[in-house]
C-alpha positions as CSV (number, residue, x, y, z in Angstrom):
1,F,103.5,115.0,85.0
2,F,106.3,115.0,82.5
3,S,105.5,115.0,78.9
4,S,107.6,114.5,75.8
5,L,107.0,114.2,72.1
6,F,110.1,111.9,71.6
7,L,110.9,108.4,72.9
8,G,114.1,107.9,74.7
9,V,114.6,111.3,76.2
10,G,114.9,110.0,79.7
11,K,111.3,110.1,81.2
12,T,111.7,106.8,82.9
13,T,115.2,107.6,84.1
14,L,113.8,110.9,85.6
15,I,111.0,109.0,87.4
16,Q,113.6,106.5,88.8
17,K,115.9,109.3,90.0
18,V,113.0,111.3,91.6
19,T,111.7,108.2,93.4
20,Q,115.2,107.3,94.6
21,A,115.6,110.9,96.0
22,L,112.3,110.7,97.8
23,K,113.1,107.3,99.3
24,S,116.5,108.5,100.5
25,S,114.8,111.5,102.1
26,G,112.5,109.2,104.1
27,I,109.4,110.1,102.2
28,P,107.0,107.1,101.9
29,I,106.3,106.3,98.3
30,D,104.8,103.6,96.3
31,G,104.0,103.0,92.7
32,F,105.2,101.7,89.4
33,Y,106.7,102.6,86.1
34,T,107.0,100.9,82.7
35,E,110.3,99.9,81.1
36,E,111.1,99.1,77.6
37,V,112.1,95.5,76.8
38,R,114.5,94.9,73.9
39,E,115.4,91.7,72.2
40,G,118.1,91.5,69.5
41,G,118.3,95.3,69.5
42,R,114.6,95.8,68.8
43,R,111.8,96.8,71.1
44,A,109.9,93.6,72.1
45,G,107.5,95.3,74.5
46,F,107.3,96.8,78.0
47,D,107.4,95.5,81.6
48,V,105.7,97.0,84.5
49,V,108.1,97.6,87.5
50,T,106.9,98.4,91.0
51,L,109.0,100.7,93.2
52,S,109.5,97.7,95.5
53,G,111.2,95.8,92.7
54,D,108.6,93.4,91.4
55,R,108.5,93.1,87.7
56,G,106.1,91.6,85.1
57,P,105.2,91.8,81.5
58,L,103.0,94.6,80.5
59,S,102.9,94.1,76.7
60,R,104.8,92.3,74.0
61,V,104.9,92.7,70.2
62,S,102.6,90.2,68.4
63,S,103.2,89.2,64.9
64,D,99.7,87.7,64.7
65,S,97.2,90.2,63.5
66,S,94.2,88.2,64.6
67,T,92.7,89.1,68.0
68,S,91.2,86.6,70.3
69,R,88.2,87.5,72.5
70,R,90.4,87.6,75.6
71,E,93.3,89.5,74.1
72,Y,93.9,93.2,74.6
73,R,95.9,95.0,72.0
74,V,97.4,98.5,71.7
75,G,98.8,98.9,68.2
76,Q,101.3,96.1,67.6
77,Y,101.4,95.2,71.3
78,V,99.4,92.5,73.1
79,V,98.7,93.7,76.7
80,D,99.2,91.2,79.6
81,L,96.2,92.5,81.6
82,V,96.5,89.8,84.3
83,S,100.2,90.6,85.0
84,F,99.4,94.4,85.1
85,E,96.4,93.9,87.5
86,Q,98.4,91.6,89.8
87,L,101.2,94.1,90.1
88,V,99.4,97.5,90.0
89,L,95.9,97.0,91.5
90,P,97.3,96.4,95.0
91,L,99.3,99.6,94.7
92,L,96.1,101.5,93.7
93,R,94.2,99.9,96.6
94,N,96.9,101.1,99.0
95,V,96.4,104.7,97.7
96,S,92.7,104.4,98.2
97,I,93.2,103.1,101.8
98,L,95.6,106.0,102.5
99,Q,93.1,108.6,101.1
100,K,90.3,107.2,103.2
101,A,92.4,107.2,106.3
102,S,93.6,110.8,105.6
103,E,90.0,111.9,105.2
104,K,89.3,110.8,108.8
105,R,92.3,112.7,110.2
106,V,92.0,116.2,111.7
107,L,91.6,118.8,109.1
108,Y,94.9,120.4,110.2
109,D,96.9,117.3,109.2
110,S,98.2,118.0,105.7
111,H,98.3,114.5,104.1
112,W,98.6,114.6,100.3
113,T,98.7,111.9,97.7
114,V,101.0,113.1,94.9
115,V,101.0,111.4,91.5
116,L,104.1,111.6,89.4
117,G,103.7,110.4,85.9
118,T,104.4,110.8,82.2
119,I,102.0,111.7,79.4
120,P,102.6,112.2,75.7
121,I,102.6,115.6,74.0
122,P,99.7,115.4,71.5
123,K,100.6,114.6,68.0
124,G,97.7,114.1,65.7
125,K,94.4,113.4,67.5
126,P,94.7,114.1,71.2
127,L,93.7,111.3,73.7
128,N,90.8,112.4,75.8
129,L,92.1,111.0,79.1
130,V,95.5,112.6,78.6
131,E,94.0,115.9,77.8
132,E,91.7,115.7,80.8
133,I,94.8,115.1,83.0
134,R,96.7,117.9,81.3
135,S,93.9,120.4,81.8
136,R,93.4,119.8,85.5
137,K,94.1,122.9,87.7
138,D,96.0,120.7,90.3
139,V,98.4,119.3,87.6
140,K,101.7,120.8,86.7
141,V,103.2,119.6,83.4
142,F,106.9,119.8,82.6
143,N,108.2,119.1,79.1
144,V,111.2,116.8,78.9
145,S,113.6,117.0,76.0
C-alpha cells in the first residue's frame, strides 16, 4: 500500500504506471482506481476507473445538506453506490473465484493474489479499517511524497 498525507502527490499516477508495467510484462491483473473529476478548476468528485477502461461516477459534491434515506454521503460528497457496485463488485468476485481455484491447486503451485492500493496517513482520529490494513504482517506500506 502507498500512503500519503497530501493530496496530489502522484498516488494514482503511481498505481497507473505500476499496472501498465505489470500488463506489459504479461502479468494478469485486474482492479480499479479512483480519479479526481474537476469542473471549472474545482474538484467536483471522483470516478471509479477499472483497469479494463470502464468508468463511472463514484461521488460528486452535493450542495444540498439534507440526506435522503437512499443517499450515501462522505463529507461533502454523495456516493453513487449503484455505479460503484456495477463496476467493482464483478472485479471482487473474480478475485474470489481465483482464490477458490488456487486453493484447489497442488500446494506447490505458488498462486498469489496481491493487492496494490493507497491509504491515508493518519491525521487526527485514525480510521479503524485503515489501521487494521496498515498493521497486518503481510502488508508493506510505502510513503509517497
